[in-house]
C-alpha positions as CSV (number, residue, x, y, z in Angstrom):
1,M,204.9,164.8,165.5
2,T,203.4,163.0,168.4
3,K,204.4,159.4,168.6
4,K,201.4,157.0,168.7
5,R,201.6,154.5,171.6
6,D,200.9,150.9,170.9
7,F,198.1,149.6,173.1
8,S,197.7,146.4,171.2
9,T,199.8,144.3,173.6
10,K,197.8,145.6,176.6
11,R,194.5,145.0,174.8
12,N,195.6,141.5,174.0
13,K,196.5,140.8,177.6
14,K,193.2,142.0,178.8
15,R,191.4,139.9,176.2
16,T,193.5,136.8,177.2
17,A,192.6,137.2,180.9
18,R,189.0,137.8,180.1
19,N,188.9,134.6,178.0
20,S,190.8,132.4,180.4
21,A,187.6,131.1,181.9
22,E,185.5,128.8,179.8
23,H,182.2,130.2,178.6
24,V,179.0,128.3,178.0
25,K,176.9,129.2,175.0
26,T,173.2,129.5,175.8
27,A,171.0,126.9,174.2
28,K,167.3,127.0,173.3
29,G,165.3,125.2,176.0
30,R,168.2,125.0,178.5
31,K,167.4,126.3,181.9
32,S,169.6,129.1,183.3
33,S,170.5,126.9,186.3
34,S,171.8,124.2,183.8
35,T,173.9,126.8,182.1
36,R,175.3,128.0,185.4
37,W,176.1,124.4,186.3
38,L,177.9,123.7,183.0
39,K,179.9,126.9,183.4
40,R,180.9,126.0,186.9
41,Q,182.0,122.5,185.8
42,L,184.1,123.8,182.9
43,N,185.9,126.2,185.2
44,D,186.3,123.9,188.2
45,K,190.0,122.9,188.8
46,Y,188.9,119.8,190.7
47,V,186.8,118.6,187.7
48,H,189.8,119.0,185.4
49,E,192.1,117.3,187.9
50,A,189.7,114.4,188.4
51,Q,189.7,113.8,184.6
52,R,193.5,114.0,184.5
53,L,193.9,111.4,187.3
54,G,191.1,109.1,186.1
55,Y,188.8,109.7,189.1
56,R,185.1,109.3,188.6
57,G,184.2,112.7,189.9
58,R,185.5,115.7,191.8
59,A,184.1,114.2,195.0
60,A,187.1,111.9,195.1
61,F,189.2,114.9,196.4
62,K,186.9,115.3,199.4
63,I,187.6,111.9,200.7
64,K,191.3,112.2,199.9
65,E,191.4,115.4,202.0
66,I,189.4,113.8,204.8
67,D,191.9,110.9,204.8
68,E,194.9,113.2,204.7
69,R,193.6,115.0,207.7
70,F,192.2,112.1,209.8
71,K,194.1,109.0,208.5
72,I,191.0,106.9,208.2
73,F,192.0,104.2,205.7
74,K,194.0,101.3,207.1
75,P,195.9,98.8,204.9
76,D,194.0,95.5,204.2
77,S,190.9,96.8,206.0
78,T,187.2,96.7,204.8
79,V,185.1,99.8,204.1
80,V,181.4,100.3,203.5
81,D,180.4,103.2,201.2
82,L,176.8,104.4,201.4
83,G,175.7,106.5,198.4
84,A,178.8,105.4,196.4
85,A,178.0,106.4,192.8
86,P,179.8,107.2,190.6
87,G,182.6,105.5,192.7
88,G,185.2,108.1,193.4
89,W,185.3,107.5,197.1
90,C,185.7,103.7,196.4
91,Q,188.6,104.5,194.1
92,V,190.5,106.5,196.7
93,A,189.9,103.9,199.5
94,L,191.2,101.1,197.3
95,Q,194.2,103.2,196.1
96,R,195.1,103.8,199.8
97,G,195.4,100.2,200.7
98,V,191.9,99.1,201.6
99,K,191.3,95.5,200.8
100,K,187.6,95.5,200.1
101,V,184.8,98.1,199.7
102,V,181.2,97.2,200.0
103,A,179.1,99.9,198.3
104,I,175.4,100.7,197.7
105,D,173.7,103.4,195.6
106,L,170.5,103.9,193.7
107,L,172.7,104.3,190.6
108,P,175.1,101.7,189.3
109,V,178.8,101.8,190.2
110,E,181.3,100.5,187.6
111,S,183.3,97.6,188.8
112,L,186.7,97.9,190.4
113,G,189.1,95.3,191.8
114,G,188.1,94.9,195.5
115,L,184.7,96.5,195.1
116,V,181.4,94.8,195.7
117,S,178.5,97.1,194.9
118,F,174.7,96.9,195.0
119,E,172.3,99.0,192.9
120,M,169.5,99.6,195.5
121,D,168.2,102.2,198.0
122,F,170.0,102.1,201.4
123,M,166.6,103.0,203.0
124,D,165.0,99.7,201.7
125,D,164.3,97.3,204.5
126,D,166.5,94.6,202.8
127,A,169.5,96.8,202.3
128,P,171.3,96.3,205.6
129,D,171.1,92.5,205.3
130,V,172.4,92.7,201.7
131,L,175.4,94.7,202.9
132,L,176.0,92.4,205.9
133,G,176.0,89.4,203.6
134,A,178.7,91.0,201.4
135,L,180.8,91.7,204.5
136,E,180.9,87.9,205.2
137,G,181.3,88.4,208.9
138,V,184.1,91.0,208.7
139,R,183.6,94.2,210.6
140,P,184.5,97.3,208.6
141,N,187.0,99.8,209.8
142,V,185.1,102.7,208.0
143,V,181.5,103.4,207.2
144,M,181.4,106.4,205.0
145,S,178.3,108.1,203.5
146,D,178.0,110.8,200.8
147,M,174.3,110.3,200.6
148,A,172.0,113.2,200.1
149,H,168.3,113.6,199.2
150,N,167.2,115.6,196.3
151,T,166.1,119.0,197.7
152,V,162.6,120.3,197.3
153,G,163.4,123.9,198.2
154,H,161.7,123.9,201.6
155,K,164.5,124.4,204.2
156,N,162.9,122.4,207.0
157,T,161.7,119.6,204.8
158,D,165.1,119.2,203.1
159,H,166.9,119.2,206.5
160,L,164.6,116.5,207.9
161,K,165.2,114.3,204.8
162,I,168.9,114.8,204.9
163,M,169.1,114.1,208.7
164,A,167.0,110.9,208.2
165,L,169.7,109.6,205.9
166,V,172.6,110.6,208.2
167,E,170.9,108.9,211.2
168,A,170.1,105.8,209.3
169,G,173.7,105.6,208.2
170,Y,174.9,106.2,211.8
171,Y,172.7,103.5,213.3
172,F,173.8,101.0,210.7
173,A,177.5,101.9,211.3
174,R,177.3,101.5,215.1
175,D,176.0,97.9,214.6
176,I,178.8,96.8,212.3
177,L,182.0,98.9,212.9
178,E,185.0,97.3,214.4
179,E,186.6,98.8,217.6
180,K,188.4,102.1,216.9
181,G,186.5,102.4,213.6
182,T,185.3,105.6,211.8
183,F,182.0,106.9,210.6
184,I,181.8,109.7,208.0
185,A,178.6,111.4,206.8
186,K,177.7,114.4,204.7
187,V,175.5,116.8,206.6
188,F,174.1,120.3,205.8
189,Q,172.7,123.4,207.5
190,G,175.0,123.6,210.6
191,G,175.9,119.9,210.9
192,A,174.4,116.9,212.7
193,S,171.5,117.2,215.1
194,N,172.2,117.7,218.8
195,D,170.8,114.3,219.7
196,L,172.9,112.5,217.1
197,L,176.0,114.5,218.2
198,A,175.4,113.6,221.8
199,L,175.2,109.9,221.0
200,A,178.2,110.0,218.7
201,K,180.3,111.7,221.5
202,R,179.5,108.8,223.8
203,E,180.3,106.1,221.3
204,F,183.4,107.6,219.6
205,E,186.5,109.1,221.0
206,T,186.5,112.1,218.7
207,V,183.6,113.8,216.9
208,R,183.9,116.9,214.7
209,H,182.7,118.6,211.6
210,F,185.0,119.2,208.7
211,K,184.6,121.0,205.3
212,P,187.2,119.7,202.8
213,P,189.0,122.4,200.8
214,S,187.5,120.8,197.6
215,S,184.0,121.3,198.8
216,R,182.6,124.3,197.0
217,K,182.5,127.5,199.1
218,E,178.9,128.3,198.2
219,S,177.8,124.8,199.3
220,S,176.4,124.3,202.8
221,E,177.7,120.8,203.0
222,T,180.1,119.7,205.7
223,Y,181.1,116.3,207.0
224,L,180.6,114.6,210.3
225,I,183.8,112.8,211.2
226,A,183.6,110.4,214.1
227,T,186.7,108.4,214.9
228,G,187.7,105.8,217.5
229,F,184.5,103.8,217.9
230,R,184.1,102.6,221.5
231,G,181.0,100.5,221.0
232,K,177.3,101.0,221.4
233,K,176.3,102.9,224.5
234,D,172.5,102.3,224.8
């Protein structure tokens, strides 16, 4: 008699592997893009690690990786965070010895020891003066920006809006940074504009683009990292 082979173990292994990723049930009225976002969040190791470590979002790992690569945070220094919500970058900066973070965002940022935050638009005319008042005459060692406009789906329009934020952040940073300071900004679609890069290369010792490992592969985001501020070169 032919002996039957037991395939149950193999089937169970396949089933386990197939079910290792979280699945999202479809819901009436939910857009397919929302379902894809939820599935991506559920299966994102950085989301889970952020929850485990108490970070306010997976973006905290981006600034951690930037700091590990470029050593931007200095003990007892001051940092300005543009587009700070929900506050993950502020958390990392303070954990790494920064004395004070002055932050701004359209959305509120929950309080932290050493954090002064403002719920307002950085592009408002009053915003620079509000931030300067909070700095109390101290020049920051780092100005970092994770700001990004909501996209409208038109490539050229989206690019112009994003670059307007990057340039506004840069011109603010060059007015307030201490000598040897650092400017960081999120950029898209091939990086910063040629004019901005040319200016940054005159005013900083080193300028480069860097995509942190935690930045999603499908995302076009990268970061402009300008270190060693020399001063304004008008």
